[in-house]
C-alpha positions in Angstrom: 33.7 168.3 239.4 35.9 165.8 241.2 39.1 164.8 240.4 37.6 161.6 239.0 35.5 163.5 236.9 38.2 165.5 235.8 40.4 162.5 235.2 37.7 161.1 233.4 37.4 163.6 231.3 40.9 164.1 230.8 41.3 160.2 230.1 38.6 160.4 227.9 40.4 163.5 226.2 43.4 161.5 225.9 41.4 158.4 224.6 39.6 160.6 222.3 42.8 162.2 221.1 44.2 158.9 221.0 41.6 157.5 219.6 41.7 160.4 216.7 45.2 159.6 216.4 44.6 156.1 216.1 42.0 156.3 213.8 44.1 159.2 211.8 46.6 156.6 211.4 44.0 154.2 210.7 43.0 156.1 208.2 46.4 156.8 206.6 47.2 153.1 206.9 44.1 152.4 204.9 45.2 154.9 202.6 48.5 153.6 202.5 46.8 150.3 202.2 44.3 151.8 199.5 47.5 153.1 197.8 49.3 149.8 198.0 46.6 148.1 196.8 46.3 150.4 193.7 49.8 150.2 193.2 49.3 146.3 193.8 46.6 146.9 191.1 48.5 148.5 188.9 51.6 146.2 189.4 49.1 143.4 189.0 47.9 144.8 185.8 51.8 145.4 184.6 52.1 141.9 185.6 49.2 140.4 183.7 50.8 142.3 181.1 53.8 140.9 181.4 52.1 137.8 181.8 50.4 137.7 178.7 53.8 138.7 176.9 55.5 135.9 178.7 52.5 133.5 178.0 53.4 134.6 174.3 56.8 134.0 174.8 56.2 130.9 176.5 54.0 129.8 173.5 56.8 131.2 171.3 59.2 129.2 173.1 57.2 126.1 173.3 56.9 126.5 169.4 60.5 126.9 169.3 60.9 124.0 171.5 58.6 122.0 169.0 60.7 123.2 166.4 64.0 122.3 167.9 62.9 119.0 168.9 62.0 118.3 165.4 65.4 119.5 164.7 67.1 117.4 167.3 65.2 114.5 165.9 66.7 115.3 162.6 69.8 115.9 163.9 69.7 112.7 165.7 68.8 110.7 162.8 71.5 112.9 160.9 73.6 111.8 163.8 72.7 108.3 163.7 73.2 108.3 159.7 76.6 110.1 160.6 77.4 107.0 162.8 76.5 104.6 160.1 78.6 106.3 157.9 81.3 106.7 160.2 81.3 103.0 160.9 81.0 102.3 157.1 84.2 104.8 156.6 85.8 102.9 159.6 85.0 99.7 157.6 86.1 101.1 154.3 89.6 102.7 156.0 90.0 99.2 157.3 89.7 97.6 153.8 91.7 100.7 152.6 94.7 99.9 155.2 94.2 96.3 154.3 94.8 97.2 150.5 97.3 99.9 151.4 99.1 97.2 153.0 98.9 95.0 150.0 99.7 97.9 147.6 103.0 98.5 149.8 103.8 95.2 149.6 102.9 95.0 146.0 105.4 98.1 145.7 108.1 96.3 147.8 107.9 93.3 145.6 107.6 95.7 142.2 111.0 97.6 144.2 112.5 94.4 144.2 111.6 93.1 140.9 112.8 96.8 139.6 116.1 96.3 141.1 116.5 92.6 139.8 115.4 93.9 136.6 118.0 96.9 136.9 120.8 94.4 137.6 119.7 92.4 134.7 119.4 95.1 132.4 123.3 96.2 133.6 124.4 92.2 133.0 122.5 92.6 129.6 123.9 95.8 128.6 127.7 94.4 129.6 126.7 90.8 127.8 125.7 92.6 124.6 128.5 94.9 124.8 130.9 91.8 125.0 128.5 90.1 122.1 128.9 92.8 120.1 132.7 93.1 120.4 133.0 89.3 119.9 130.7 89.6 116.4 132.3 92.4 115.4 135.6 90.7 115.6 133.7 87.7 114.0 132.4 90.0 111.1 136.1 91.4 110.7 137.4 87.8 110.5 134.7 86.4 108.6 134.8 88.0 104.7 134.0 84.7 102.6 131.8 84.8 99.5 128.5 86.1 100.1 129.3 88.4 103.3 128.7 92.1 102.9 129.6 95.0 105.2 126.9 96.7 106.9 127.4 99.8 104.9 128.5 99.7 101.5 131.8 101.7 101.0 131.0 104.8 99.2 133.7 105.8 95.9 134.8 108.7 96.4 137.1 109.3 93.3 136.7 109.2 89.2 138.9 107.5 86.8 140.3 111.0 86.0 142.0 110.8 89.7 143.4 107.9 89.2 147.1 109.6 88.8 146.2 111.5 91.9 145.3 108.7 93.8 148.9 106.5 92.9 150.6 109.6 93.8 148.9 109.6 97.3 149.5 106.1 97.5 153.4 106.2 96.9 153.4 108.8 99.7 151.5 106.4 102.2 154.0 103.6 101.4 156.7 106.0 101.6 155.7 107.1 105.1 155.3 104.0 106.7 158.8 102.4 105.2 160.5 105.8 106.9 158.9 105.1 110.1 160.1 101.7 110.0 163.5 103.1 109.1 163.3 105.7 111.5 162.1 103.1 114.1 159.3 105.5 115.0 156.4 102.6 113.7 156.7 101.3 117.1 158.0 102.8 120.7 159.0 101.2 123.6 158.5 102.9 127.0 160.9 100.7 129.6 163.7 103.0 129.2 167.3 102.0 130.1 167.4 98.2 131.5 169.6 95.5 131.1 169.7 91.7 130.7 172.1 89.9 132.1 173.8 92.9 133.3 174.2 93.9 129.1 172.4 96.8 127.7 173.2 95.3 124.4 171.0 92.2 125.0 168.4 94.4 126.3 168.0 96.4 123.3 168.5 93.2 121.0 165.5 91.9 122.8 163.2 94.9 122.4 164.1 95.4 118.7 163.1 91.5 118.3 159.7 91.9 120.0 159.2 95.2 118.0 160.0 93.4 114.7 157.7 90.6 115.9 154.9 93.0 116.2 155.6 94.8 112.9 155.6 91.9 111.2 152.7 90.5 112.6 150.3 94.2 111.7 152.1 94.2 108.5 151.0 90.8 107.5 147.5 91.6 108.8 147.6 94.8 106.3 148.8 92.7 103.2 146.5 90.4 103.9 143.7 92.7 103.6 144.9 94.6 100.8 144.7 91.0 99.0 141.2 90.4 99.7 140.0 94.0 99.3 136.9 94.3 97.5 133.9 96.4 97.5 131.8 94.0 99.5 134.2 93.4 102.4 136.6 97.2 102.3 135.1 98.3 105.6 135.2 95.1 107.6 138.9 94.8 106.4 139.7 98.6 107.9 137.9 97.2 111.4 140.1 94.0 111.3 142.9 96.0 110.7 142.2 98.3 113.4 141.4 95.6 116.1 144.7 94.0 114.9 146.3 97.4 116.0 144.3 97.3 119.3 145.4 93.4 120.3 148.6 93.5 119.3 149.0 96.6 121.5 147.6 95.1 124.4 150.0 92.1 124.1 152.8 94.5 123.9 151.8 96.3 127.2 154.2 94.2 129.4 157.3 95.1 127.3 155.5 98.7 127.0 156.0 98.3 123.2 153.5 99.9 121.3 152.5 100.6 117.5 152.0 104.4 117.0 148.8 106.2 115.7 150.5 107.9 112.7 151.7 104.5 111.5 148.2 103.0 111.9 147.1 105.8 109.8 149.8 105.4 107.1 148.9 101.9 106.9 145.2 102.3 106.7 145.7 104.9 104.0 148.0 102.5 101.8 144.6 99.7 102.1 142.1 102.3 101.3 144.0 103.8 98.5 145.5 100.8 97.0 141.8 99.4 96.9 140.9 102.8 95.3 143.6 102.5 92.5 142.6 98.8 91.9 138.6 99.7 91.7 139.8 102.7 89.4 141.8 100.8 86.9 139.1 97.7 86.8 136.6 100.8 85.8 139.1 101.8 83.2 139.3 98.5 81.9 135.8 98.0 81.8 135.1 101.4 80.1 137.9 100.1 77.5 135.8 96.9 77.3 132.7 98.7 76.9 134.3 100.6 74.2 135.5 97.8 72.3 132.1 96.3 72.6 130.3 99.3 71.4 133.2 99.5 68.2 132.4 96.1 67.7 128.1 96.5 67.7 129.0 99.7 65.7 130.8 97.4 63.1 128.0 94.9 63.1 125.5 97.6 63.1 127.3 99.3 60.3 127.6 95.6 58.1 123.8 95.5 59.3 122.6 98.5 58.0 124.7 98.6 54.7 122.8 95.1 54.2 119.4 97.0 55.1 120.3 99.8 52.6 121.3 97.6 49.7 118.0 95.6 50.4 115.9 99.0 50.4 117.5 100.0 47.1 116.5 96.6 45.8 113.0 96.6 47.0 112.4 99.9 46.1 113.9 99.4 42.6 111.8 96.2 42.1 108.5 98.0 43.3 109.9 100.8 40.8 110.2 98.4 37.8 106.7 97.0 38.7 105.1 100.5 39.0 106.7 101.4 35.8 105.3 98.3 34.0 102.0 98.7 35.2 101.8 102.3 34.2 102.8 101.7 30.4 99.7 99.4 30.5 97.3 102.3 32.2 95.0 102.3 29.3 94.7 98.9 29.4 93.7 98.6 33.3 90.6 97.7 34.7 89.4 99.1 38.2 91.0 96.3 40.0 94.0 96.4 38.6 94.1 100.5 38.7 93.3 99.9 42.6 96.3 97.6 42.7 98.5 100.0 41.1 97.6 102.6 43.8 98.6 100.2 46.1 101.9 99.6 44.6 102.4 103.1 44.1 102.0 103.5 48.1 104.7 100.8 48.9 106.8 102.7 46.3 106.9 105.7 48.4 107.1 103.9 51.9 109.9 101.8 50.3 111.7 105.1 49.2 111.2 106.4 52.8 112.9 103.5 54.0 115.8 103.6 51.6 116.4 107.3 52.6 116.3 106.3 56.3 118.5 103.2 55.8 121.2 105.3 53.5 121.1 108.1 56.3 121.6 105.8 59.2 124.5 103.7 57.1 126.3 107.1 56.5 125.8 108.1 60.1 127.9 105.6 61.8 126.5 107.0 65.5 123.0 107.3 64.7 120.5 104.9 66.5 117.7 104.7 69.0 117.8 105.4 72.9 115.0 103.5 74.5 113.3 103.6 77.6 111.3 100.4 78.7 110.5 98.5 81.9 109.3 95.2 82.9 107.1 94.9 86.3 106.7 91.4 86.3 110.4 90.5 86.1 112.1 93.6 88.1 109.5 95.2 90.1 107.5 98.6 89.9 109.7 101.8 89.8 112.5 99.9 87.6 113.4 100.9 84.2 115.9 100.0 81.5 118.0 102.9 79.8 119.6 101.3 76.5 120.6 102.2 72.9 120.2 100.3 69.7 121.3 101.2 66.0 118.9 99.1 64.5 116.6 100.9 61.9 113.4 99.0 64.0 114.3 99.3 67.7 111.5 96.9 68.5 113.7 94.0 67.3 116.3 94.8 70.1 113.0 95.3 72.8 112.0 91.8 71.6 115.5 90.2 71.8 115.4 91.2 75.6 111.9 89.7 76.4 113.1 86.5 75.6 112.5 83.5 77.6 115.0 84.5 80.0 112.4 86.7 81.6 108.8 86.0 82.5 107.4 89.0 80.6 108.0 91.0 77.6 109.2 94.6 78.1 106.8 97.7 78.1 108.3 100.6 75.9 108.0 104.1 77.2 109.9 106.0 74.6 112.1 105.8 71.4 114.5 108.4 70.8 116.1 108.8 67.6 119.5 110.5 67.8 122.2 111.2 65.4 124.6 110.9 68.4 122.8 107.7 70.4 125.9 106.5 72.3 126.3 110.2 73.5 122.6 110.3 74.7 122.8 106.8 76.4 125.9 108.0 78.3 124.3 111.4 79.5 121.3 109.6 80.7 123.1 107.0 82.6 125.5 109.5 84.0 122.4 112.0 85.2 120.9 108.8 86.8 124.1 107.2 88.4 122.8 107.4 91.9 119.6 105.6 91.0 121.5 102.8 89.2 120.4 99.0 90.6 123.8 97.8 90.3 126.2 100.3 91.8 129.2 98.1 91.6 128.8 97.5 87.6 127.9 100.6 85.9 127.5 98.8 82.6 124.2 97.6 83.7 121.6 99.7 82.3 118.5 99.3 85.0 117.8 102.4 87.4 114.9 102.8 90.4 113.5 105.5 88.4 110.2 106.5 86.6 109.8 106.6 83.0 108.6 110.3 83.0 111.4 111.4 84.7 113.7 109.7 82.3 111.7 110.8 79.4 111.9 114.4 80.3 115.7 114.1 81.1 115.8 112.9 77.5 114.1 115.9 76.0 116.3 118.2 77.8 119.6 116.9 77.1 121.8 118.9 74.6 121.5 116.3 71.7 119.6 116.5 68.7 117.2 114.1 69.1 113.5 113.2 68.4 111.2 111.0 69.9 109.7 108.2 67.6 107.6 106.9 70.4 
């Protein structure tokens, strides 16, 4: 074998080896490719699976997208509504701002009016106070007939207190006199000064000013004492106080003023003198009332005596008539017998009247206390409590209801009492606070229900008997 053949063989061997190696490598690559394809198939399957999942997810996302789209549309619709409402709110806000501005203007106007009102109210109060002060001065000065104090003066004492009040009045007079004597009624606060370099002239001037002011004040008090009555005593007190203040005000330049103690002494003198005068009038009224009762008692005694005599005469006349008829009893027919029975009944009545008239004639204070009313004349809730010693109390009630009043009196009760004046006085005293006329206690009208007066009369410590 030639070298060529060897070489060819070698080359062929080499080629074969190389081919085998190349085939092996190709096989390996093929295997790798198949494995790669297998892996790719597996991955493709996975990808397909994932693609299915992704598709489902995509479908789900698309579904959600559709839902979101509808939600977005809904939101856009709501946004449009919100924009509309916002626009509407802005319009309303503008209107509200305009209204607020208007309200602020009105508030400012109200504040201005309030300030004006407060200023007017303050001015009104000061003006009212000034007017009230002037009215008070006018009222204190105007004590003419027909005027009455705003608050009626309340009496605090009874007639039995008269000696004590007279003693207090004397003490008040002595106090004011001693103050004038001791020169403590009025005080000068100028101190030591001179007039034309003379202290005596200054002292004379001060004394003259003090006397002038004391004389003015004392004249006012004396005038008040003269004019004092139940309807003006409070205003007179106020008038004296006003005079005191005015005199002191006019004396400020000289620093001269009346002392409060002197004012109190003079006011005590004014009020005590009024009280004493009123109590003396009450005592005189009581004396006149006692005299009236005495005169009425004497008249009633005469009337009762005449009534007793008349009752005796009527009884004797009827008794004689009955005795005469009894003597003819056997000859009387039925009509005459009936007339005899009537005469006998009448005789019994006349005997009772005779006993009663004789009893009342013997008991000088016996009589009837009556409780009556007249709503048409005096209104509801007003009654009259009075007393009469007549045998028939209706006569007195009929007299009271004569032509001087529009209607007759209604009788609520009669009480027969052996001491009728005492029972009447007891009832008047018990209901004194209910009296219609607080000035004249002789008036017998009271703001009272009849039932209360009747109940009190039945409880009174007197031997009385209700007859109606």
